[in-house]
N, CA, C and O atoms as a printed pandas DataFrame, in Angstrom:
     atom_number atom_name residue_name chain_id  residue_number  x_coord  y_coord  z_coord
0              1         N          MET        A               1   25.119   17.909    3.441
1              2        CA          MET        A               1   24.926   16.711    4.219
2              3         C          MET        A               1   23.644   15.980    3.781
3              4         O          MET        A               1   22.584   16.597    3.673
4              5         N          ALA        A               2   23.739   14.743    3.546
5              6        CA          ALA        A               2   22.546   13.924    3.190
6              7         C          ALA        A               2   21.644   13.694    4.345
7              8         O          ALA        A               2   22.050   13.645    5.506
8              9         N          LYS        A               3   20.377   13.552    3.977
9             10        CA          LYS        A               3   19.327   13.329    5.104
10            11         C          LYS        A               3   19.028   11.804    5.137
11            12         O          LYS        A               3   19.228   11.067    4.172
12            13         N          PHE        A               4   18.532   11.401    6.325
13            14        CA          PHE        A               4   18.335    9.953    6.577
14            15         C          PHE        A               4   17.423    9.381    5.523
15            16         O          PHE        A               4   17.635    8.234    5.129
16            17         N          ILE        A               5   16.400   10.105    5.024
17            18        CA          ILE        A               5   15.425    9.600    4.066
18            19         C          ILE        A               5   16.167    9.116    2.817
19            20         O          ILE        A               5   15.786    8.104    2.228
20            21         N          GLN        A               6   17.186    9.806    2.424
21            22        CA          GLN        A               6   17.968    9.421    1.289
22            23         C          GLN        A               6   18.591    8.030    1.422
23            24         O          GLN        A               6   18.507    7.136    0.580
24            25         N          ALA        A               7   19.242    7.969    2.627
25            26        CA          ALA        A               7   19.858    6.568    2.911
26            27         C          ALA        A               7   18.830    5.493    3.016
27            28         O          ALA        A               7   19.107    4.391    2.543
28            29         N          TYR        A               8   17.669    5.694    3.585
29            30        CA          TYR        A               8   16.667    4.711    3.716
30            31         C          TYR        A               8   16.112    4.301    2.312
31            32         O          TYR        A               8   15.905    3.124    2.015
32            33         N          GLN        A               9   15.897    5.302    1.514
33            34        CA          GLN        A               9   15.310    5.006    0.144
34            35         C          GLN        A               9   16.364    4.167   -0.715
35            36         O          GLN        A               9   15.994    3.354   -1.562
36            37         N          SER        A              10   17.650    4.417   -0.444
37            38        CA          SER        A              10   18.669    3.753   -1.193
38            39         C          SER        A              10   18.952    2.331   -0.626
39            40         O          SER        A              10   19.183    1.403   -1.402
40            41         N          TYR        A              11   18.937    2.171    0.598
41            42        CA          TYR        A              11   19.402    0.927    1.282
42            43         C          TYR        A              11   18.416    0.163    2.090
43            44         O          TYR        A              11   18.646   -0.989    2.457
44            45         N          GLY        A              12   17.234    0.851    2.390
45            46        CA          GLY        A              12   16.200    0.197    3.210
46            47         C          GLY        A              12   15.482   -0.948    2.526
47            48         O          GLY        A              12   15.443   -1.018    1.298
48            49         N          PRO        A              13   14.889   -1.882    3.350
49            50        CA          PRO        A              13   14.111   -3.014    2.707
50            51         C          PRO        A              13   12.906   -2.435    2.027
51            52         O          PRO        A              13   12.242   -1.532    2.537
52            53         N          GLN        A              14   12.640   -2.975    0.866
53            54        CA          GLN        A              14   11.438   -2.547    0.034
54            55         C          GLN        A              14   10.835   -3.779   -0.627
55            56         O          GLN        A              14   11.558   -4.667   -1.078
56            57         N          VAL        A              15    9.522   -3.828   -0.681
57            58        CA          VAL        A              15    8.865   -4.837   -1.408
58            59         C          VAL        A              15    9.083   -4.566   -2.925
59            60         O          VAL        A              15    8.900   -3.460   -3.435
60            61         N          LYS        A              16    9.470   -5.620   -3.568
61            62        CA          LYS        A              16    9.620   -5.561   -5.073
62            63         C          LYS        A              16    8.242   -5.858   -5.630
63            64         O          LYS        A              16    7.768   -6.988   -5.515
64            65         N          LEU        A              17    7.575   -4.859   -6.240
65            66        CA          LEU        A              17    6.190   -5.038   -6.672
66            67         C          LEU        A              17    6.190   -5.698   -8.013
67            68         O          LEU        A              17    7.027   -5.474   -8.887
68            69         N          ASN        A              18    5.087   -6.611   -8.117
69            70        CA          ASN        A              18    4.807   -7.205   -9.420
70            71         C          ASN        A              18    3.895   -6.221  -10.147
71            72         O          ASN        A              18    3.504   -5.168   -9.643
72            73         N          LYS        A              19    3.593   -6.638  -11.346
73            74        CA          LYS        A              19    2.640   -5.829  -12.160
74            75         C          LYS        A              19    1.310   -5.763  -11.478
75            76         O          LYS        A              19    0.887   -6.775  -10.921
76            77         N          THR        A              20    0.609   -4.642  -11.476
77            78        CA          THR        A              20   -0.717   -4.495  -10.900
78            79         C          THR        A              20   -1.678   -5.421  -11.549
79            80         O          THR        A              20   -1.659   -5.632  -12.761
80            81         N          VAL        A              21   -2.561   -5.998  -10.686
81            82        CA          VAL        A              21   -3.612   -6.861  -11.154
82            83         C          VAL        A              21   -4.677   -6.049  -11.699
83            84         O          VAL        A              21   -5.122   -5.099  -11.053
84            85         N          ARG        A              22   -5.140   -6.373  -12.906
85            86        CA          ARG        A              22   -6.256   -5.623  -13.507
86            87         C          ARG        A              22   -7.555   -6.274  -13.008
87            88         O          ARG        A              22   -7.610   -7.424  -12.571
88            89         N          VAL        A              23   -8.609   -5.422  -13.115
89            90        CA          VAL        A              23   -9.948   -5.814  -12.569
90            91         C          VAL        A              23  -10.427   -7.085  -13.228
91            92         O          VAL        A              23  -11.126   -7.863  -12.578
92            93         N          GLU        A              24  -10.083   -7.353  -14.522
93            94        CA          GLU        A              24  -10.590   -8.595  -15.175
94            95         C          GLU        A              24  -10.049   -9.770  -14.498
95            96         O          GLU        A              24  -10.756  -10.756  -14.287
96            97         N          LYS        A              25   -8.757   -9.702  -14.131
97            98        CA          LYS        A              25   -8.081  -10.878  -13.484
98            99         C          LYS        A              25   -8.606  -11.111  -12.095
99           100         O          LYS        A              25   -8.803  -12.239  -11.643
100          101         N          LEU        A              26   -8.847   -9.876  -11.369
101          102        CA          LEU        A              26   -9.360   -9.883  -10.059
102          103         C          LEU        A              26  -10.725  -10.601  -10.078
103          104         O          LEU        A              26  -10.976  -11.483   -9.257
104          105         N          ALA        A              27  -11.612  -10.210  -11.032
105          106        CA          ALA        A              27  -12.874  -10.706  -11.147
106          107         C          ALA        A              27  -12.878  -12.263  -11.450
107          108         O          ALA        A              27  -13.685  -13.029  -10.924
108          109         N          ALA        A              28  -11.968  -12.627  -12.285
109          110        CA          ALA        A              28  -11.835  -14.091  -12.530
110          111         C          ALA        A              28  -11.407  -14.825  -11.292
111          112         O          ALA        A              28  -11.920  -15.912  -11.024
112          113         N          TRP        A              29  -10.492  -14.281  -10.528
113          114        CA          TRP        A              29   -9.995  -14.923   -9.311
114          115         C          TRP        A              29  -11.160  -15.035   -8.326
115          116         O          TRP        A              29  -11.363  -16.119   -7.780
116          117         N          ILE        A              30  -11.963  -13.939   -8.057
117          118        CA          ILE        A              30  -13.060  -14.004   -7.193
118          119         C          ILE        A              30  -14.076  -15.017   -7.729
119          120         O          ILE        A              30  -14.629  -15.774   -6.931
120          121         N          SER        A              31  -14.349  -15.070   -9.015
121          122        CA          SER        A              31  -15.309  -15.978   -9.589
122          123         C          SER        A              31  -14.946  -17.404   -9.308
123          124         O          SER        A              31  -15.834  -18.204   -9.011
124          125         N          MET        A              32  -13.669  -17.773   -9.387
125          126        CA          MET        A              32  -13.241  -19.095   -9.075
126          127         C          MET        A              32  -13.574  -19.501   -7.586
127          128         O          MET        A              32  -13.823  -20.663   -7.265
128          129         N          ARG        A              33  -13.556  -18.541   -6.791
129          130        CA          ARG        A              33  -13.832  -18.862   -5.311
130          131         C          ARG        A              33  -15.241  -18.674   -4.802
131          132         O          ARG        A              33  -15.532  -18.866   -3.622
132          133         N          THR        A              34  -16.107  -18.292   -5.723
133          134        CA          THR        A              34  -17.503  -18.024   -5.256
134          135         C          THR        A              34  -18.455  -18.676   -6.308
135          136         O          THR        A              34  -18.017  -19.331   -7.254
136          137         N          SER        A              35  -19.680  -18.476   -6.104
137          138        CA          SER        A              35  -20.710  -18.964   -7.014
138          139         C          SER        A              35  -21.063  -18.003   -8.096
139          140         O          SER        A              35  -21.938  -18.293   -8.913
140          141         N          LEU        A              36  -20.374  -16.790   -8.140
141          142        CA          LEU        A              36  -20.615  -15.783   -9.062
142          143         C          LEU        A              36  -19.799  -15.999  -10.317
143          144         O          LEU        A              36  -18.697  -16.542  -10.236
144          145         N          ASN        A              37  -20.298  -15.595  -11.483
145          146        CA          ASN        A              37  -19.549  -15.686  -12.715
146          147         C          ASN        A              37  -18.752  -14.373  -12.814
147          148         O          ASN        A              37  -19.013  -13.410  -12.093
148          149         N          ARG        A              38  -17.765  -14.369  -13.740
149          150        CA          ARG        A              38  -16.866  -13.171  -13.876
150          151         C          ARG        A              38  -17.602  -11.975  -14.083
151          152         O          ARG        A              38  -17.289  -10.976  -13.436
152          153         N          SER        A              39  -18.647  -11.938  -14.990
153          154        CA          SER        A              39  -19.409  -10.698  -15.321
154          155         C          SER        A              39  -20.088  -10.222  -14.122
155          156         O          SER        A              39  -20.139   -9.013  -13.896
156          157         N          GLU        A              40  -20.641  -11.117  -13.296
157          158        CA          GLU        A              40  -21.343  -10.655  -12.079
158          159         C          GLU        A              40  -20.398   -9.985  -11.163
159          160         O          GLU        A              40  -20.748   -8.943  -10.608
160          161         N          VAL        A              41  -19.156  -10.528  -10.946
161          162        CA          VAL        A              41  -18.180   -9.934  -10.122
162          163         C          VAL        A              41  -17.819   -8.567  -10.656
163          164         O          VAL        A              41  -17.758   -7.597   -9.901
164          165         N          MET        A              42  -17.575   -8.482  -11.971
165          166        CA          MET        A              42  -17.208   -7.168  -12.576
166          167         C          MET        A              42  -18.277   -6.128  -12.226
167          168         O          MET        A              42  -17.944   -5.030  -11.780
168          169         N          MET        A              43  -19.557   -6.464  -12.424
169          170        CA          MET        A              43  -20.677   -5.677  -12.157
170          171         C          MET        A              43  -20.734   -5.176  -10.656
171          172         O          MET        A              43  -20.952   -3.999  -10.367
172          173         N          THR        A              44  -20.532   -6.108   -9.796
173          174        CA          THR        A              44  -20.475   -5.956   -8.402
174          175         C          THR        A              44  -19.335   -4.963   -7.952
175          176         O          THR        A              44  -19.552   -4.107   -7.094
176          177         N          LEU        A              45  -18.160   -5.108   -8.542
177          178        CA          LEU        A              45  -17.022   -4.291   -8.291
178          179         C          LEU        A              45  -17.353   -2.874   -8.796
179          180         O          LEU        A              45  -17.003   -1.914   -8.110
180          181         N          GLN        A              46  -17.983   -2.698   -9.912
181          182        CA          GLN        A              46  -18.355   -1.400  -10.460
182          183         C          GLN        A              46  -19.372   -0.706   -9.571
183          184         O          GLN        A              46  -19.303    0.504   -9.356
184          185         N          GLU        A              47  -20.376   -1.531   -9.026
185          186        CA          GLU        A              47  -21.366   -1.033   -8.144
186          187         C          GLU        A              47  -20.715   -0.520   -6.863
187          188         O          GLU        A              47  -21.069    0.544   -6.355
188          189         N          LEU        A              48  -19.771   -1.282   -6.358
189          190        CA          LEU        A              48  -19.102   -0.895   -5.169
190          191         C          LEU        A              48  -18.290    0.485   -5.372
191          192         O          LEU        A              48  -18.267    1.348   -4.494
192          193         N          ASN        A              49  -17.716    0.597   -6.437
193          194        CA          ASN        A              49  -17.094    1.856   -6.795
194          195         C          ASN        A              49  -18.132    3.012   -6.813
195          196         O          ASN        A              49  -17.905    4.081   -6.248
196          197         N          GLU        A              50  -19.255    2.756   -7.473
197          198        CA          GLU        A              50  -20.315    3.755   -7.516
198          199         C          GLU        A              50  -20.879    4.090   -6.159
199          200         O          GLU        A              50  -21.180    5.251   -5.880
200          201         N          ALA        A              51  -21.030    3.080   -5.303
201          202        CA          ALA        A              51  -21.464    3.350   -3.913
202          203         C          ALA        A              51  -20.562    4.091   -3.099
203          204         O          ALA        A              51  -21.036    4.937   -2.340
204          205         N          VAL        A              52  -19.226    3.883   -3.145
205          206        CA          VAL        A              52  -18.239    4.612   -2.385
206          207         C          VAL        A              52  -18.262    5.971   -2.887
207          208         O          VAL        A              52  -18.209    6.901   -2.082
208          209         N          LEU        A              53  -18.341    6.199   -4.228
209          210        CA          LEU        A              53  -18.392    7.615   -4.752
210          211         C          LEU        A              53  -19.626    8.355   -4.372
211          212         O          LEU        A              53  -19.578    9.559   -4.120
212          213         N          PHE        A              54  -20.773    7.643   -4.321
213          214        CA          PHE        A              54  -22.002    8.238   -3.897
214          215         C          PHE        A              54  -22.004    8.696   -2.429
215          216         O          PHE        A              54  -22.364    9.836   -2.137
216          217         N          PHE        A              55  -21.600    7.805   -1.506
217          218        CA          PHE        A              55  -21.532    8.122   -0.109
218          219         C          PHE        A              55  -20.435    9.198    0.181
219          220         O          PHE        A              55  -20.634   10.100    0.995
220          221         N          ALA        A              56  -19.330    9.071   -0.484
221          222        CA          ALA        A              56  -18.209   10.105   -0.319
222          223         C          ALA        A              56  -18.806   11.471   -0.728
223          224         O          ALA        A              56  -18.552   12.457   -0.037
224          225         N          SER        A              57  -19.554   11.563   -1.774
225          226        CA          SER        A              57  -20.015   12.858   -2.247
226          227         C          SER        A              57  -21.025   13.404   -1.329
227          228         O          SER        A              57  -21.340   14.593   -1.373
228          229         N          GLU        A              58  -21.570   12.527   -0.455
229          230        CA          GLU        A              58  -22.568   12.957    0.614
230          231         C          GLU        A              58  -21.813   13.376    1.894
231          232         O          GLU        A              58  -22.398   13.908    2.838
232          233         N          GLY        A              59  -20.518   13.121    1.885
233          234        CA          GLY        A              59  -19.690   13.369    3.094
234          235         C          GLY        A              59  -19.763   12.280    4.134
235          236         O          GLY        A              59  -19.594   12.524    5.329
236          237         N          THR        A              60  -20.011   11.097    3.675
237          238        CA          THR        A              60  -20.223    9.864    4.478
238          239         C          THR        A              60  -19.046    8.848    4.288
239          240         O          THR        A              60  -18.790    8.438    3.156
240          241         N          PRO        A              61  -18.367    8.459    5.313
241          242        CA          PRO        A              61  -17.299    7.437    5.179
242          243         C          PRO        A              61  -17.895    6.100    4.921
243          244         O          PRO        A              61  -18.991    5.835    5.416
244          245         N          VAL        A              62  -17.262    5.238    4.188
245          246        CA          VAL        A              62  -17.670    3.880    3.957
246          247         C          VAL        A              62  -16.702    2.907    4.483
247          248         O          VAL        A              62  -15.540    2.873    4.079
248          249         N          LYS        A              63  -17.188    2.088    5.412
249          250        CA          LYS        A              63  -16.349    1.064    5.980
250          251         C          LYS        A              63  -16.650   -0.294    5.274
251          252         O          LYS        A              63  -17.786   -0.745    5.127
252          253         N          LEU        A              64  -15.486   -0.902    4.850
253          254        CA          LEU        A              64  -15.650   -2.284    4.234
254          255         C          LEU        A              64  -14.820   -3.157    5.072
255          256         O          LEU        A              64  -13.598   -3.221    4.943
256          257         N          PRO        A              65  -15.499   -3.835    5.940
257          258        CA          PRO        A              65  -14.752   -4.784    6.844
258          259         C          PRO        A              65  -13.733   -5.661    6.070
259          260         O          PRO        A              65  -14.018   -6.207    5.004
260          261         N          GLY        A              66  -12.591   -5.754    6.646
261          262        CA          GLY        A              66  -11.561   -6.510    6.030
262          263         C          GLY        A              66  -10.751   -5.772    5.008
263          264         O          GLY        A              66   -9.641   -6.200    4.692
264          265         N          LEU        A              67  -11.275   -4.633    4.452
265          266        CA          LEU        A              67  -10.484   -3.792    3.516
266          267         C          LEU        A              67  -10.122   -2.542    4.149
267          268         O          LEU        A              67   -8.925   -2.260    4.205
268          269         N          GLY        A              68  -11.084   -1.661    4.691
269          270        CA          GLY        A              68  -10.665   -0.409    5.208
270          271         C          GLY        A              68  -11.853    0.589    5.263
271          272         O          GLY        A              68  -13.005    0.225    5.027
272          273         N          ILE        A              69  -11.536    1.797    5.568
273          274        CA          ILE        A              69  -12.549    2.896    5.565
274          275         C          ILE        A              69  -12.197    3.883    4.566
275          276         O          ILE        A              69  -11.061    4.356    4.557
276          277         N          PHE        A              70  -13.100    4.246    3.698
277          278        CA          PHE        A              70  -12.922    5.289    2.648
278          279         C          PHE        A              70  -13.581    6.520    3.132
279          280         O          PHE        A              70  -14.800    6.527    3.302
280          281         N          THR        A              71  -12.836    7.588    3.372
281          282        CA          THR        A              71  -13.364    8.853    3.962
282          283         C          THR        A              71  -13.180    9.958    3.063
283          284         O          THR        A              71  -12.057   10.124    2.587
284          285         N          PRO        A              72  -14.146   10.763    2.751
285          286        CA          PRO        A              72  -14.013   11.936    1.840
286          287         C          PRO        A              72  -13.144   13.040    2.647
287          288         O          PRO        A              72  -13.145   13.117    3.875
288          289         N          GLY        A              73  -12.477   13.797    1.874
289          290        CA          GLY        A              73  -11.566   14.907    2.445
290          291         C          GLY        A              73  -11.539   15.971    1.421
291          292         O          GLY        A              73  -12.060   15.870    0.310
292          293         N          ILE        A              74  -10.825   17.114    1.920
293          294        CA          ILE        A              74  -10.627   18.213    1.063
294          295         C          ILE        A              74   -9.295   18.869    1.337
295          296         O          ILE        A              74   -8.898   18.970    2.498
296          297         N          ASP        A              75   -8.539   19.350    0.247
297          298        CA          ASP        A              75   -7.399   20.039    0.573
298          299         C          ASP        A              75   -7.586   21.526    0.590
299          300         O          ASP        A              75   -8.665   22.017    0.258
300          301         N          ARG        A              76   -6.531   22.284    0.981
301          302        CA          ARG        A              76   -6.691   23.701    1.095
302          303         C          ARG        A              76   -7.049   24.451   -0.135
303          304         O          ARG        A              76   -7.408   25.626   -0.048
304          305         N          HIS        A              77   -6.962   23.768   -1.407
305          306        CA          HIS        A              77   -7.278   24.392   -2.597
306          307         C          HIS        A              77   -8.779   24.110   -3.044
307          308         O          HIS        A              77   -9.264   24.542   -4.090
308          309         N          GLY        A              78   -9.457   23.317   -2.096
309          310        CA          GLY        A              78  -10.760   22.941   -2.469
310          311         C          GLY        A              78  -10.921   21.699   -3.312
311          312         O          GLY        A              78  -12.007   21.410   -3.815
312          313         N          ASN        A              79   -9.841   20.973   -3.464
313          314        CA          ASN        A              79   -9.873   19.658   -4.279
314          315         C          ASN        A              79  -10.338   18.482   -3.322
315          316         O          ASN        A              79   -9.766   18.255   -2.256
316          317         N          TYR        A              80  -11.317   17.824   -3.741
317          318        CA          TYR        A              80  -11.869   16.705   -2.984
318          319         C          TYR        A              80  -10.955   15.493   -3.187
319          320         O          TYR        A              80  -10.268   15.385   -4.202
320          321         N          ARG        A              81  -10.957   14.587   -2.208
321          322        CA          ARG        A              81  -10.155   13.367   -2.324
322          323         C          ARG        A              81  -10.839   12.347   -1.499
323          324         O          ARG        A              81  -11.740   12.646   -0.714
324          325         N          VAL        A              82  -10.396   11.110   -1.685
325          326        CA          VAL        A              82  -10.893   10.022   -0.841
326          327         C          VAL        A              82   -9.724    9.449   -0.059
327          328         O          VAL        A              82   -8.788    8.967   -0.695
328          329         N          ASN        A              83   -9.701    9.460    1.207
329          330        CA          ASN        A              83   -8.661    8.980    2.041
330          331         C          ASN        A              83   -8.969    7.503    2.421
331          332         O          ASN        A              83  -10.108    7.196    2.771
332          333         N          VAL        A              84   -7.999    6.613    2.359
333          334        CA          VAL        A              84   -8.298    5.308    2.763
334          335         C          VAL        A              84   -7.386    4.825    3.876
335          336         O          VAL        A              84   -6.161    4.923    3.818
336          337         N          ARG        A              85   -8.040    4.310    4.868
337          338        CA          ARG        A              85   -7.361    3.723    6.023
338          339         C          ARG        A              85   -7.523    2.157    5.970
339          340         O          ARG        A              85   -8.624    1.618    6.089
340          341         N          VAL        A              86   -6.402    1.499    5.792
341          342        CA          VAL        A              86   -6.571    0.067    5.613
342          343         C          VAL        A              86   -6.953   -0.572    6.852
343          344         O          VAL        A              86   -6.470   -0.175    7.913
344          345         N          ASP        A              87   -7.827   -1.581    6.808
345          346        CA          ASP        A              87   -8.355   -2.338    7.963
346          347         C          ASP        A              87   -7.147   -3.011    8.681
347          348         O          ASP        A              87   -6.180   -3.475    8.078
348          349         N          LYS        A              88   -7.296   -3.013    9.958
349          350        CA          LYS        A              88   -6.273   -3.665   10.857
350          351         C          LYS        A              88   -6.146   -5.077   10.549
351          352         O          LYS        A              88   -5.027   -5.592   10.569
352          353         N          ALA        A              89   -7.234   -5.790   10.252
353          354        CA          ALA        A              89   -7.168   -7.214    9.967
354          355         C          ALA        A              89   -6.389   -7.522    8.756
355          356         O          ALA        A              89   -5.718   -8.553    8.698
356          357         N          LEU        A              90   -6.449   -6.613    7.715
357          358        CA          LEU        A              90   -5.760   -6.874    6.414
358          359         C          LEU        A              90   -4.162   -6.612    6.673
359          360         O          LEU        A              90   -3.309   -7.318    6.135
360          361         N          ARG        A              91   -3.863   -5.596    7.497
361          362        CA          ARG        A              91   -2.367   -5.371    7.845
362          363         C          ARG        A              91   -1.887   -6.600    8.639
363          364         O          ARG        A              91   -0.835   -7.159    8.330
364          365         N          GLN        A              92   -2.669   -7.030    9.679
365          366        CA          GLN        A              92   -2.203   -8.091   10.486
366          367         C          GLN        A              92   -2.108   -9.393    9.717
367          368         O          GLN        A              92   -1.222  -10.207    9.976
368          369         N          GLY        A              93   -3.025   -9.600    8.760
369          370        CA          GLY        A              93   -3.069  -10.755    7.948
370          371         C          GLY        A              93   -1.741  -10.916    7.156
371          372         O          GLY        A              93   -1.176  -12.008    7.090
372          373         N          LEU        A              94   -1.278   -9.839    6.580
373          374        CA          LEU        A              94   -0.042   -9.805    5.719
374          375         C          LEU        A              94    1.146  -10.126    6.601
375          376         O          LEU        A              94    2.154  -10.658    6.135
376          377         N          ASN        A              95    1.020   -9.796    7.897
377          378        CA          ASN        A              95    2.183   -9.900    8.784
378          379         C          ASN        A              95    2.239  -11.210    9.565
379          380         O          ASN        A              95    3.059  -11.383   10.468
380          381         N          GLN        A              96    1.365  -12.105    9.203
381          382        CA          GLN        A              96    1.455  -13.480    9.773
382          383         C          GLN        A              96    2.589  -14.189    9.175
383          384         O          GLN        A              96    2.925  -13.989    8.008
384          385         N          PRO        A              97    3.239  -15.086   10.020
385          386        CA          PRO        A              97    4.441  -15.792    9.601
386          387         C          PRO        A              97    4.063  -16.538    8.239
387          388         O          PRO        A              97    2.966  -17.076    8.082
388          389         N          ASN        A              98    5.022  -16.525    7.312
389          390        CA          ASN        A              98    4.923  -17.240    6.071
390          391         C          ASN        A              98    3.764  -16.828    5.106
391          392         O          ASN        A              98    3.475  -17.569    4.167
392          393         N          VAL        A              99    3.126  -15.707    5.314
393          394        CA          VAL        A              99    2.124  -15.253    4.432
394          395         C          VAL        A              99    2.668  -14.590    3.256
395          396         O          VAL        A              99    2.254  -14.916    2.144
396          397         N          PHE        A             100    3.589  -13.658    3.400
397          398        CA          PHE        A             100    4.139  -12.874    2.276
398          399         C          PHE        A             100    5.092  -13.792    1.492
399          400         O          PHE        A             100    6.041  -14.379    2.012
400          401         N          GLY        A             101    4.758  -13.862    0.217
401          402        CA          GLY        A             101    5.524  -14.751   -0.682
402          403         C          GLY        A             101    6.183  -13.940   -1.731
403          404         O          GLY        A             101    6.738  -14.518   -2.665
404          405         N          GLY        A             102    6.167  -12.637   -1.653
405          406        CA          GLY        A             102    6.686  -11.757   -2.711
406          407         C          GLY        A             102    8.264  -11.655   -2.453
407          408         O          GLY        A             102    8.832  -12.359   -1.618
408          409         N          ARG        A             103    8.927  -10.691   -3.267
409          410        CA          ARG        A             103   10.284  -10.557   -3.146
410          411         C          ARG        A             103   10.593   -9.199   -2.313
411          412         O          ARG        A             103    9.856   -8.216   -2.385
412          413         N          ILE        A             104   11.665   -9.249   -1.579
413          414        CA          ILE        A             104   12.178   -8.100   -0.810
414          415         C          ILE        A             104   13.492   -7.671   -1.383
415          416         O          ILE        A             104   14.379   -8.497   -1.598
416          417         N          GLU        A             105   13.637   -6.370   -1.638
417          418        CA          GLU        A             105   14.918   -5.846   -1.945
418          419         C          GLU        A             105   15.619   -5.348   -0.715
419          420         O          GLU        A             105   15.021   -4.720    0.159
420          421         N          ASN        A             106   16.869   -5.632   -0.663
421          422        CA          ASN        A             106   17.708   -5.262    0.575
422          423         C          ASN        A             106   17.197   -5.955    1.840
423          424         O          ASN        A             106   17.043   -5.299    2.871
424          425         N          PRO        A             107   16.935   -7.245    1.788
425          426        CA          PRO        A             107   16.414   -7.894    3.052
426          427         C          PRO        A             107   17.386   -7.975    4.188
427          428         O          PRO        A             107   17.014   -8.234    5.332
428          429         N          GLY        A             108   18.659   -7.747    3.859
429          430        CA          GLY        A             108   19.713   -7.693    4.982
430          431         C          GLY        A             108   19.579   -6.469    5.844
431          432         O          GLY        A             108   20.164   -6.404    6.925
432          433         N          GLN        A             109   18.801   -5.471    5.376
433          434        CA          GLN        A             109   18.793   -4.211    6.085
434          435         C          GLN        A             109   17.487   -4.167    7.024
435          436         O          GLN        A             109   17.186   -3.149    7.647
436          437         N          ILE        A             110   16.774   -5.296    7.071
437          438        CA          ILE        A             110   15.697   -5.350    7.915
438          439         C          ILE        A             110   16.114   -5.268    9.398
439          440         O          ILE        A             110   16.872   -6.138    9.826
440          441         N          GLY        A             111   15.712   -4.366   10.148
441          442        CA          GLY        A             111   16.069   -4.118   11.565
442          443         C          GLY        A             111   17.298   -3.303   11.724
443          444         O          GLY        A             111   17.759   -3.094   12.845
444          445         N          LEU        A             112   17.871   -2.814   10.598
445          446        CA          LEU        A             112   19.009   -1.998   10.749
446          447         C          LEU        A             112   18.804   -0.661   11.404
447          448         O          LEU        A             112   17.854    0.039   11.051
448          449         N          ASP        A             113   19.649   -0.261   12.346
449          450        CA          ASP        A             113   19.514    1.009   13.083
450          451         C          ASP        A             113   20.080    2.204   12.236
451          452         O          ASP        A             113   20.738    2.008   11.214
452          453         N          ASN        A             114   19.790    3.433   12.714
453          454        CA          ASN        A             114   20.268    4.634   11.999
454          455         C          ASN        A             114   21.838    4.586   11.756
455          456         O          ASN        A             114   22.315    4.879   10.660
456          457         N          ASP        A             115   22.544    4.233   12.745
457          458        CA          ASP        A             115   24.022    4.102   12.610
458          459         C          ASP        A             115   24.426    3.226   11.528
459          460         O          ASP        A             115   25.399    3.486   10.821
460          461         N          GLY        A             116   23.640    2.102   11.368
461          462        CA          GLY        A             116   23.986    1.161   10.175
462          463         C          GLY        A             116   23.660    1.736    8.915
463          464         O          GLY        A             116   24.389    1.462    7.961
464          465         N          TYR        A             117   22.659    2.507    8.754
465          466        CA          TYR        A             117   22.356    3.242    7.504
466          467         C          TYR        A             117   23.457    4.222    7.254
467          468         O          TYR        A             117   23.934    4.354    6.128
468          469         N          LYS        A             118   23.874    4.921    8.303
469          470        CA          LYS        A             118   25.006    5.978    8.155
470          471         C          LYS        A             118   26.246    5.368    7.618
471          472         O          LYS        A             118   26.927    5.958    6.779
472          473         N          LEU        A             119   26.581    4.091    8.126
473          474        CA          LEU        A             119   27.800    3.444    7.673
474          475         C          LEU        A             119   27.615    3.101    6.150
475          476         O          LEU        A             119   28.493    3.401    5.342
476          477         N          LEU        A             120   26.517    2.500    5.795
477          478        CA          LEU        A             120   26.266    2.173    4.302
478          479         C          LEU        A             120   26.364    3.458    3.488
479          480         O          LEU        A             120   27.074    3.476    2.482
480          481         N          TRP        A             121   25.712    4.488    3.860
481          482        CA          TRP        A             121   25.632    5.739    3.107
482          483         C          TRP        A             121   27.032    6.462    3.004
483          484         O          TRP        A             121   27.475    6.884    1.935
484          485         N          ASP        A             122   27.636    6.558    4.126
485          486        CA          ASP        A             122   28.973    7.291    4.156
486          487         C          ASP        A             122   30.029    6.492    3.395
487          488         O          ASP        A             122   30.940    7.076    2.808
488          489         N          ASP        A             123   29.914    5.124    3.397
489          490        CA          ASP        A             123   30.895    4.375    2.672
490          491         C          ASP        A             123   30.713    4.614    1.124
491          492         O          ASP        A             123   31.687    4.693    0.374
492          493         N          ALA        A             124   29.474    4.720    0.711
493          494        CA          ALA        A             124   29.143    4.911   -0.714
494          495         C          ALA        A             124   29.263    6.360   -1.209
495          496         O          ALA        A             124   29.493    6.647   -2.384
496          497         N          HIS        A             125   29.086    7.259   -0.208
497          498        CA          HIS        A             125   29.101    8.687   -0.519
498          499         C          HIS        A             125   29.955    9.496    0.414
499          500         O          HIS        A             125   29.452   10.287    1.212
500          501         N          PRO        A             126   31.318    9.286    0.306
501          502        CA          PRO        A             126   32.197    9.909    1.228
502          503         C          PRO        A             126   32.170   11.470    1.140
503          504         O          PRO        A             126   32.493   12.160    2.107
504          505         N          ASP        A             127   31.784   11.988   -0.025
505          506        CA          ASP        A             127   31.725   13.410   -0.152
506          507         C          ASP        A             127   30.404   14.113    0.306
507          508         O          ASP        A             127   30.231   15.331    0.297
508          509         N          ASP        A             128   29.450   13.123    0.730
509          510        CA          ASP        A             128   28.166   13.703    1.135
510          511         C          ASP        A             128   27.695   12.891    2.390
511          512         O          ASP        A             128   26.741   12.122    2.274
512          513         N          PRO        A             129   28.313   13.037    3.535
513          514        CA          PRO        A             129   28.010   12.227    4.662
514          515         C          PRO        A             129   26.572   12.411    5.119
515          516         O          PRO        A             129   25.959   13.458    4.910
516          517         N          LEU        A             130   26.030   11.321    5.774
517          518        CA          LEU        A             130   24.730   11.330    6.252
518          519         C          LEU        A             130   24.611   12.100    7.567
519          520         O          LEU        A             130   25.446   11.902    8.449
520          521         N          GLU        A             131   23.658   12.928    7.729
521          522        CA          GLU        A             131   23.393   13.694    8.910
522          523         C          GLU        A             131   22.294   12.965    9.738
523          524         O          GLU        A             131   21.186   12.759    9.244
524          525         N          LEU        A             132   22.603   12.591   10.959
525          526        CA          LEU        A             132   21.603   11.942   11.787
526          527         C          LEU        A             132   21.086   12.917   12.859
527          528         O          LEU        A             132   20.229   12.552   13.664
């Protein structure tokens, strides 16, 4: 029997991602909107990276208002990592009406309940029904 996650991954709404913006393009965009030139923005972004790494290595979370909190962590094998919790204002900003201009795959499934996913899955996979 199939699991719900399989049905959601196949039929659920998903953002169709564009190509990742490289730091050079990001710096050029910020430069257009500020009095900084592109090389100054690049240097500032590199220093921001170094600052987060420094404070994380000291066990200190770094809060960047509007972006999020970067918190050092460790897994059971002793591997360090940086956990990121996105700022509430950033999440809310993306959810304002008419802000998101990207593409959505399966937009018709927005708001679909579990029974709806079961109907879609079972119709396409009669030999492997969805278990709810």
